[in-house]
N, C-alpha and C positions, 0 to 999 in steps of 0.2 A: 512355750510349747515346743517340744522337739519336732523335727520334720517327720512327715508320715512315711511309714515303711510299707504298709499294706493299705490299699484303697479299693473298696468294693463299691461298684456302681451298678445299680439296676440289675442285680444278679437274680436270675430265675433258674429253676431246675424242675423239670417234669420227668416222671417215669410213666411213659404212655400218656394216658389222659389225666393222670394224677399230678397236679402241680404241688410240689413239696415246698419250694421256695418262691415267694412272690415279691419281687422288687425289693431286694435287700440292699441297703446302703449304709456303709459305715467306714471309718478310717481308724487305723491303729498307728499310733506314733511310736517312734523308736524308744525302747526302754519301758514301754507301757505294759501293764498286765490287765488284760481284758477278759472277764469271765462271761460266759453265756449260759443263762439259766432258762428253765422252762419245762413244761411237762414233756413226758415221752411222746414222740411223734410230732413235736413242734417244728422239726427241721434243723435242730442244732447240729447234729452230727453230719447231716448231709451238707450243711453250709461249710463245716470244717473240711470235709472231704473235697468240696469244690475249691476251696482256697488252696489245697495241696494238689489239685487236679487229679485226685484219685477218682473223682466223678467229673465228667465234663459238663460245665454249665450249659443250660439250654440257650440262654442269652445273657447279656450283660458284660461287664468288664471287670478285670482284676488287675490292679496296678501294683507292681512291686518296685519300690524306689522310683516311682514316676513312669515306669515302662509298662505298657499294656502286655501282659504275658499271654493274652488270648489272641494276639494279632497274627498268629501263625508263623512268626519269625523267631520265636524263642524256643530254645531246647528245654523240654519239660524236665528232663533229668538234671540239667544244669540248675534250673530254678529250684528244684527240690533239694539240692545241696544247701541252699540258703534258707529254705523253709522246711524244717524237720517236723516229724510227727511221732507222737507217742500214743499207742493204741490201747484200748481197754484190755485186749487179750494178749498183751506183751509182744507176740510175734517174734520171739527169739528163735534162732536156729538151734534145734535140739541136739544136732550132731556136733556142735562147736562149743568149746568151753567159753566162760565169761569173757576172757580177754579177746579171744578170736571173734566172738560176736561183735565186739566193739571196734575191731580193727578191719574187718572185712570190707566195710564201706569206704573208709579212708584209703585203703590200699587199692581197691578195684576202681572206685569212682573218682576219688581225688588224686589218685596216682602217687600217694605218699609212700615213702620207704617203710618197710616193716618196723624199723627202729623208731622212726618218728611217730608212726601210727600207734605203736605200743606205748610210747612215752605219753602221748596225748590221752590215750584210753585209760592208762593207769591214773593219771591226774584226775580225770572225771570220775572214775570208779571210787577214788579216794573221797572226792567231794560228796558223792551220794552214799558214802558209808559202806561200799562194797569192795574196798581195796584188798581185803584179805581173801577174797573169793575168786581171784583171777583164774584159778585152775579148775574151779567147780563147773560141772555140767548143769544145764538148766533144770534137769529132773531132780537135782539135789537141793534145789532152792525152794523157799516158800514163795507164795504169790507176791508178797510185798518185796521180797528180794529180787524176784524176776522183774518186777516193774521198775525197781531202781536201776537194775542193769539196763533195761530198755531205755531209761532216761539217759544213762551214761552213754549208751550206744548212739542215741540221737545227738547228744552233745559232742561226741567225738568227731562228728562231721563239721563242727564249729558253725552251726547255722546262725543266721541273723534273727530268725523267728522260730519259736518252738510251739507247735500246736499240740494240745493235749485233748484227746477224745475220751472223756469220762475215765480218767486213768485209775480211779479207785473202785469202779463199779463191779469189777470181777474179784474183788478182794474180800477176805473175811474182815469183820469189823475191827479186830485188833491190829490188822495190818494196814488199815486205811491211814492211820496216823503217821506211820513211818514214811509213807509216800508223800502225804501232805506236808510233812516237815521238810522233806527234801525239796519240794516245790516252793515252799516259803523261802527257803534259803536261796534258791535260784532267783526268785523274784527280787530279793535284796541285792543280787549281784548286777542288776540292770538288764537282765535278759528280757527280750520282748517275748511275751507269752500270750497266747489265745487259748483259753481253757473252757471246754464244755464240761460242766460239772453239776452234780446233784448236791454237792457239799456246800450248803448255804453259808456256813460259818467261814469257810475258806473264801468264798465269793465276797463276803462282807468285810473280812479282815485283811485280805491280801490284794484285792483288785484296786486298780486306779479307776476303772469303769466297769459297770455291769450292764449287760444287754439282756433284756427279757424277751424271749421269743414265744409266739403263740400262733399256731396254725399257719406256719410259713411266713409270718411277718415279724419284723422287729416292732414289738408293741411299745417298748419303752427302753430308754437308755440314759444312764447318768452315773454319778459317783455312787459308791456304796451307800453313803449317807442319804442322798436323794432317793435312791431306789428303795432302800430298806426302811428308812424313817418316814419318807414323804412320797410314797408312790402316787402317781397321778391317775393311772389307768385302773379302772375297776378290775380288769382281768389280772393285773399285777398284784393288786391288793388281795384278791382271792387266793392266788397262788402262794403269796408270802404268808398269809394268815396261818397256814399249816405249819410253816417253819417257826414263825414268831411265837406261836402258842405251844410249841413242843418243848 
């Protein structure tokens, strides 16, 4: 087993009196693809946002390569250069073309030269199949194309881990596949990925491990075969029945 890259211990998150995450514990190893499934409102996206510190956990610890990033000594922006995020709503800069969307982070945050940033961005845009669109503006792109640019933008920061928050949920059905194919390709390259998704087939076929969340808890965790073929928890069985019968 590769060494762990992200370690979550006793993570809790409340909004006012509403406890959304209740004692979350799991580890992600280097090069692993972990998908998180569960009903809407089960806490999946909140957990992902806590890992990237877009939400501040109420309590618990998050370790990145053995260092507790919540101990007050770590620069959040520095940490986020290692742990990238792809959002469901793309979050591209509408006033910048595709190439500039992918170079603004490396130039401003990583202090890369424009030449180096552009070279890296072009490589990743090529990988996600958007190489010929470097001069296009976001408004000229389809949803699937925007999401692939968003993935290239996250990759241009050369993160160790990439978090995907329901990356296909804002897309038309025919565009879902082009984004999932891009993600499958990235999984094969050994990129560490944590993916919140409703795409059960992707979870089953691409993950090393699947986490099923329900009402703020991790109810069950295992290999795709364990979870999809032999779920132990009643709640997991209920949730999967809809997928397996469709």
